[in-house]
FIDO-353298 format. One line per 8 residues: number of its first residue (from 1); for each residue x, y negated, z of N, C-alpha, C. Coordinates in Angstrom, 3 decimals, padded with zeros to 6 digits. Layout:
N
NUM	X:Y:Z:X:Y:Z:X:Y:Z ~ ...
***
This chain:
156
1	106.830:-122.361:112.786:106.476:-121.017:113.119:106.230:-120.221:111.854 ~ 106.677:-118.980:111.836:106.402:-118.090:110.736:105.051:-117.390:110.999 ~ 104.127:-117.592:110.115:102.795:-116.956:110.343:102.743:-115.543:109.825 ~ 103.426:-115.219:108.719:103.589:-113.881:108.314:104.738:-113.691:107.334 ~ 105.214:-112.456:107.296:106.307:-112.087:106.397:105.792:-110.986:105.472 ~ 106.134:-111.087:104.190:105.822:-110.041:103.260:107.048:-109.687:102.388 ~ 107.149:-108.452:102.047:108.117:-107.962:101.086:107.343:-107.124:100.074 ~ 107.432:-107.475:098.817:106.697:-106.701:097.777:107.529:-106.678:096.526
9	107.134:-105.775:095.623:107.835:-105.692:094.342:107.032:-106.484:093.278 ~ 107.581:-106.376:092.030:106.959:-107.109:090.942:105.604:-106.544:090.517 ~ 105.290:-105.299:090.922:103.984:-104.685:090.638:103.019:-104.972:091.773 ~ 103.300:-105.879:092.665:102.394:-106.229:093.804:102.185:-105.128:094.780 ~ 103.198:-104.245:094.950:103.105:-103.213:095.999:103.854:-103.763:097.246 ~ 103.073:-103.901:098.291:103.679:-104.378:099.517:104.531:-103.288:100.192 ~ 105.774:-103.664:100.465:106.716:-102.710:101.047:106.911:-102.980:102.567 ~ 106.681:-104.194:102.991:106.921:-104.617:104.358:106.052:-105.814:104.634
17	105.283:-105.759:105.712:104.457:-106.914:106.061:104.317:-106.978:107.611 ~ 104.355:-108.199:108.090:104.212:-108.400:109.553:103.537:-109.762:109.718 ~ 102.440:-109.768:110.464:101.697:-110.959:110.726:101.900:-111.354:112.159 ~ 102.265:-112.640:112.346:102.501:-113.216:113.643:101.359:-114.114:114.176 ~ 100.408:-114.384:113.295:099.184:-115.076:113.680:097.976:-114.156:113.599 ~ 096.921:-114.512:114.226:095.801:-113.646:114.304:094.976:-113.793:113.048 ~ 094.794:-112.687:112.328:093.961:-112.567:111.134:093.131:-111.319:111.279 ~ 091.924:-111.353:110.676:091.150:-110.141:110.570:091.671:-109.334:109.379
25	091.412:-108.041:109.294:091.925:-107.210:108.203:091.550:-107.798:106.794 ~ 090.339:-108.305:106.669:089.943:-108.915:105.368:090.756:-110.176:105.100 ~ 090.976:-111.008:106.126:091.780:-112.179:105.947:093.214:-111.859:105.592 ~ 093.742:-110.771:106.192:095.048:-110.300:105.892:095.166:-109.905:104.424 ~ 094.222:-109.095:103.983:094.220:-108.647:102.596:094.119:-109.838:101.616 ~ 093.228:-110.775:101.919:093.046:-111.922:101.054:094.314:-112.768:101.029 ~ 094.906:-113.054:102.202:096.092:-113.851:102.223:097.257:-113.204:101.526 ~ 097.378:-111.846:101.676:098.447:-111.164:101.008:098.246:-111.236:099.472
33	097.041:-110.995:099.019:096.774:-111.129:097.576:097.094:-112.507:097.010 ~ 096.637:-113.544:097.731:096.825:-114.918:097.252:098.284:-115.292:097.241 ~ 098.971:-114.914:098.314:100.427:-115.263:098.374:101.227:-114.506:097.276 ~ 100.882:-113.240:097.064:101.561:-112.469:095.999:101.281:-113.133:094.648 ~ 100.064:-113.532:094.394:099.684:-114.155:093.147:100.465:-115.489:092.957 ~ 100.538:-116.257:094.011:101.274:-117.546:093.939:102.759:-117.298:093.589 ~ 103.359:-116.323:094.197:104.765:-116.075:094.046:105.057:-115.482:092.684 ~ 104.260:-114.465:092.309:104.527:-113.695:091.108:104.219:-114.494:089.855
41	103.282:-115.508:089.974:102.920:-116.295:088.756:103.946:-117.480:088.498 ~ 104.889:-117.625:089.371:105.829:-118.764:089.160:107.031:-118.295:088.326 ~ 107.543:-119.262:087.590:108.675:-119.016:086.728:109.938:-118.997:087.654 ~ 110.936:-118.161:087.227:112.173:-118.161:088.036:112.954:-119.524:088.057 ~ 112.583:-120.414:087.148:113.198:-121.721:087.122:112.660:-122.682:088.173 ~ 111.502:-122.376:088.781:110.938:-123.209:089.742:111.601:-122.989:091.143 ~ 111.420:-123.943:092.014:112.012:-123.825:093.331:111.267:-122.703:094.145 ~ 111.832:-122.335:095.280:111.357:-121.240:096.074:110.381:-121.636:097.145
49	109.786:-122.801:097.064:108.845:-123.328:098.041:107.488:-123.624:097.345 ~ 106.412:-123.236:097.945:105.083:-123.497:097.386:104.165:-123.950:098.475 ~ 103.429:-124.977:098.258:102.415:-125.393:099.218:101.214:-124.554:098.995 ~ 100.675:-123.970:100.076:099.494:-123.066:100.017:098.625:-123.371:101.181 ~ 097.407:-123.839:100.952:096.541:-124.224:101.999:097.229:-125.196:102.950 ~ 097.209:-124.884:104.206:097.987:-125.769:105.215:099.336:-125.167:105.559 ~ 099.859:-124.234:104.662:101.110:-123.568:104.959:102.070:-123.874:103.795 ~ 103.305:-123.476:104.027:104.353:-123.441:102.986:104.815:-122.027:102.766
57	104.807:-121.577:101.535:105.319:-120.289:101.206:106.797:-120.506:100.752 ~ 107.652:-119.722:101.428:109.087:-119.790:101.140:109.455:-118.336:100.729 ~ 109.993:-118.200:099.535:110.300:-116.835:099.028:111.685:-116.818:098.377 ~ 112.199:-115.616:098.297:113.449:-115.356:097.569:113.356:-113.997:096.979 ~ 113.923:-113.904:095.778:113.878:-112.600:095.086:115.292:-111.973:095.133 ~ 115.326:-110.712:095.595:116.556:-109.932:095.632:116.256:-108.661:094.816 ~ 116.945:-108.543:093.672:116.751:-107.375:092.721:115.238:-107.339:092.340 ~ 114.576:-106.330:092.688:113.155:-106.199:092.316:112.184:-106.536:093.448
65	112.756:-106.948:094.594:111.927:-107.293:095.750:111.823:-108.733:096.032 ~ 110.609:-109.179:096.396:110.361:-110.601:096.838:110.241:-110.548:098.294 ~ 111.011:-111.370:099.029:110.855:-111.542:100.447:110.224:-112.909:100.681 ~ 109.096:-112.926:101.373:108.297:-114.120:101.547:108.011:-114.392:102.986 ~ 108.188:-115.664:103.385:107.777:-116.082:104.737:106.766:-117.249:104.580 ~ 105.683:-117.180:105.249:104.706:-118.214:105.199:104.761:-118.969:106.516 ~ 105.114:-120.237:106.414:105.383:-121.090:107.608:104.432:-122.280:107.663 ~ 104.592:-123.012:108.756:103.877:-124.325:108.889:104.464:-125.298:107.928
73	103.660:-126.248:107.535:104.137:-127.295:106.577:105.228:-128.147:107.194 ~ 105.263:-128.194:108.520:106.251:-129.064:109.164:107.625:-128.360:109.363 ~ 107.715:-127.032:109.073:108.963:-126.335:109.277:109.924:-126.622:108.123 ~ 111.189:-126.565:108.376:112.224:-126.820:107.372:112.295:-125.621:106.436 ~ 112.064:-125.875:105.157:112.056:-124.813:104.168:113.470:-124.188:103.983 ~ 114.470:-125.015:104.019:115.854:-124.506:103.890:116.279:-123.599:105.014 ~ 115.841:-123.898:106.176:116.141:-122.990:107.288:115.399:-121.668:107.145 ~ 114.194:-121.738:106.694:113.392:-120.484:106.403:114.045:-119.685:105.291
81	114.517:-120.361:104.246:115.185:-119.656:103.174:116.452:-119.008:103.672 ~ 117.191:-119.655:104.541:118.389:-119.090:105.138:118.051:-117.898:106.000 ~ 116.903:-117.961:106.673:116.465:-116.882:107.538:116.157:-115.591:106.642 ~ 115.541:-115.868:105.511:115.288:-114.745:104.576:116.597:-114.083:104.151 ~ 117.542:-114.970:103.733:118.828:-114.444:103.265:119.527:-113.627:104.435 ~ 119.483:-114.150:105.627:120.114:-113.492:106.730:119.491:-112.118:107.020 ~ 118.070:-112.150:106.934:117.356:-110.892:107.138:117.746:-109.835:106.113 ~ 117.918:-110.248:104.822:118.323:-109.299:103.797:119.726:-108.825:103.994
89	120.606:-109.746:104.475:122.021:-109.342:104.777:122.012:-108.284:105.882 ~ 121.216:-108.432:106.949:121.148:-107.440:108.006:120.572:-106.139:107.419 ~ 119.564:-106.188:106.621:119.056:-104.930:105.949:120.154:-104.293:105.128 ~ 120.898:-105.068:104.406:122.046:-104.506:103.638:123.038:-103.816:104.539 ~ 123.364:-104.387:105.648:124.261:-103.761:106.577:123.764:-102.501:107.197 ~ 122.450:-102.470:107.491:121.892:-101.281:108.109:121.705:-100.161:107.114 ~ 121.190:-100.497:105.913:120.947:-099.442:104.895:122.105:-099.199:103.945 ~ 123.017:-100.166:103.882:124.101:-100.027:102.874:123.504:-100.323:101.489
97	123.431:-101.560:101.127:122.851:-102.074:099.889:121.416:-101.694:099.778 ~ 120.564:-102.516:100.400:119.073:-102.248:100.517:118.465:-102.143:099.101 ~ 117.541:-101.187:099.040:116.706:-101.036:097.827:115.286:-100.733:098.231 ~ 114.420:-100.727:097.219:113.021:-100.543:097.561:112.729:-099.204:098.159 ~ 113.453:-098.174:097.780:113.250:-096.840:098.342:113.621:-096.772:099.794 ~ 114.609:-097.572:100.217:114.886:-097.611:101.690:113.688:-098.136:102.482 ~ 113.005:-099.110:101.932:111.852:-099.685:102.641:110.684:-098.668:102.567 ~ 110.613:-097.826:101.606:109.535:-096.888:101.526:109.760:-095.707:102.452
105	110.964:-095.163:102.362:111.210:-093.867:103.130:111.684:-094.133:104.557 ~ 112.338:-095.264:104.817:112.774:-095.516:106.181:112.169:-096.846:106.687 ~ 110.865:-096.904:106.515:110.198:-098.155:106.959:110.279:-098.423:108.436 ~ 110.428:-097.370:109.317:110.568:-097.527:110.714:111.827:-098.360:111.007 ~ 112.907:-098.059:110.366:114.149:-098.759:110.605:114.021:-100.194:110.101 ~ 113.336:-100.400:108.961:113.172:-101.788:108.443:112.321:-102.627:109.456 ~ 111.297:-102.017:110.009:110.509:-102.795:111.009:111.300:-102.989:112.287 ~ 112.145:-102.044:112.643:113.005:-102.232:113.813:113.970:-103.424:113.609
113	114.555:-103.525:112.427:115.388:-104.678:112.108:114.615:-105.990:112.212 ~ 113.402:-105.907:111.592:112.576:-107.086:111.628:112.206:-107.515:113.056 ~ 111.878:-106.578:113.877:111.546:-106.845:115.271:112.703:-107.393:116.065 ~ 113.940:-106.951:115.720:115.128:-107.536:116.347:115.424:-108.937:115.857 ~ 115.036:-109.228:114.614:115.365:-110.451:113.965:114.316:-111.520:114.346 ~ 113.061:-111.232:114.246:111.998:-112.205:114.557:111.193:-111.718:115.697 ~ 110.744:-112.676:116.525:109.819:-112.361:117.676:108.771:-113.390:117.708 ~ 107.518:-112.966:117.580:106.332:-113.843:117.620:106.469:-114.977:116.600
121	107.081:-114.718:115.470:107.137:-115.778:114.442:108.304:-116.718:114.570 ~ 109.191:-116.446:115.447:110.355:-117.335:115.672:111.620:-116.480:115.570 ~ 112.691:-117.111:115.151:113.936:-116.408:114.997:114.417:-116.047:116.418 ~ 114.615:-114.679:116.596:115.029:-114.210:117.931:116.530:-114.158:118.044 ~ 117.162:-113.509:117.027:118.595:-113.271:117.097:119.205:-113.496:115.701 ~ 119.969:-114.621:115.616:120.523:-114.966:114.306:121.845:-114.209:113.983 ~ 122.448:-113.493:114.963:123.730:-112.845:114.741:123.510:-111.425:114.186 ~ 124.004:-111.156:112.965:123.867:-109.794:112.460:124.602:-108.767:113.300
129	125.703:-109.173:113.963:126.401:-108.218:114.826:125.586:-107.753:116.032 ~ 124.906:-108.715:116.633:124.010:-108.433:117.783:122.822:-107.583:117.364 ~ 122.279:-107.818:116.208:121.144:-107.024:115.710:121.601:-105.626:115.490 ~ 122.782:-105.438:114.793:123.299:-104.096:114.555:123.606:-103.349:115.847 ~ 124.144:-104.096:116.879:124.412:-103.515:118.131:123.150:-103.026:118.846 ~ 122.115:-103.819:118.745:120.842:-103.391:119.438:120.192:-102.208:118.662 ~ 120.301:-102.165:117.411:119.762:-101.014:116.623:120.528:-099.769:116.882 ~ 121.874:-099.892:116.952:122.652:-098.668:117.249:122.425:-098.186:118.698
137	122.250:-099.185:119.671:121.920:-098.704:120.997:120.582:-097.958:121.033 ~ 119.617:-098.496:120.321:118.271:-097.849:120.281:118.322:-096.462:119.624 ~ 119.144:-096.355:118.592:119.268:-095.024:117.909:120.044:-094.058:118.783 ~ 121.038:-094.534:119.567:121.736:-093.645:120.465:120.855:-093.188:121.520 ~ 119.984:-094.051:122.056:119.073:-093.652:123.137:118.072:-092.620:122.580 ~ 117.580:-092.855:121.403:116.631:-091.919:120.720:117.240:-090.570:120.585 ~ 118.493:-090.563:120.119:119.171:-089.271:119.955:119.389:-088.532:121.271 ~ 119.703:-089.262:122.305:119.921:-088.625:123.636:118.571:-088.132:124.182
145	117.497:-088.797:123.970:116.212:-088.275:124.372:115.796:-087.044:123.624 ~ 116.104:-086.990:122.317:115.812:-085.804:121.536:116.626:-084.574:122.021 ~ 117.873:-084.823:122.322:118.732:-083.727:122.797:118.220:-083.253:124.187 ~ 117.836:-084.202:125.057:117.303:-083.802:126.359:116.007:-082.978:126.187 ~ 115.161:-083.378:125.271:113.922:-082.690:125.030:114.157:-081.267:124.524 ~ 115.121:-081.114:123.619:115.477:-079.785:123.065:116.014:-078.911:124.209 ~ 116.895:-079.493:125.020:117.468:-078.712:126.119:116.437:-078.280:127.105 ~ 115.451:-079.176:127.390:114.389:-078.835:128.341:113.498:-077.674:127.802
153	113.264:-077.684:126.482:112.434:-076.669:125.827:113.130:-075.302:125.866 ~ 114.477:-075.231:125.701:115.173:-073.972:125.552:115.587:-073.441:126.904 ~ 115.806:-074.244:127.888:116.379:-073.775:129.145:115.454:-073.883:130.324 ~ 114.110:-074.098:130.086:113.206:-074.125:131.188:112.230:-072.940:131.104
***
């Protein structure tokens, strides 16, 4: 099970975070700080897995962003690493070459992709095509609701 997901830059600025286990706000802040310190202090020559408390930190760096999933020690690290890669591929497809500014200015879409990809800490949909279809359906519905709202305001 994935306990939480973080995406942050080299300056320790969190750009995306989602917790799937119950933590208090202070525990979330402490865990975020500790995980960022563990990942940022490692040399690029080291592997992408770190044992931390009773969890395993699995991370991958894409350009200036680190994508991190904290999982149970019994979970397969390579599957988690592949999940991170697949998540970034879907973000690339949605945003067209994902960058940090996309996560800052269009964070709603990034969380929408994450919610389509993971559900309660488990992989929900591994197919990028299905995730893109669900996102485009949701955007189409949102646009139709906005048009209906504008028409109601002007013609009532």
